[in-house]
C-alpha positions, 0 to 999 in steps of 0.5 A, a space after each residue: 180378140 183374145 188369139 191375137 193379142 196372146 199372137 202379139 204378146 208370145 212375138 214381142 216376147 220372143 223379140 225381146 228375147 232375140 234383141 237381148 240374146 244379141 247383146 248380152 256378152 259373156 264373162 270370156 268376153 268380157 276378160 278378154 277384153 279386159 285382157 287386150 285393154 291391160 296388155 296394151 296399158 302396160 306396153 304403154 306404161 313400159 314406154 312412158 318408163 313407170 315403174 310403178 304404174 307397170 307393176 300395178 298392171 302387171 298384177 291386174 293382168 295375170 288376175 284377169 288371165 288366170 280369172 279366165 283360165 279357170 272358166 274352164 
């Protein structure tokens, strides 16, 4: 009885760890997605000729790129 309970608990914990690992994202992945999004936003701001928005997005983009480079 106790042995089967321990085995079921062990399997339960293993399944939790497996599924949690599949959904985890590294900081590198998150930053890469943010950079891609910022580049798309910057392209939209350029097309709309919104200079102030371009400057704001460009600053955020440079910070994200710098952070990504410093992860190594």
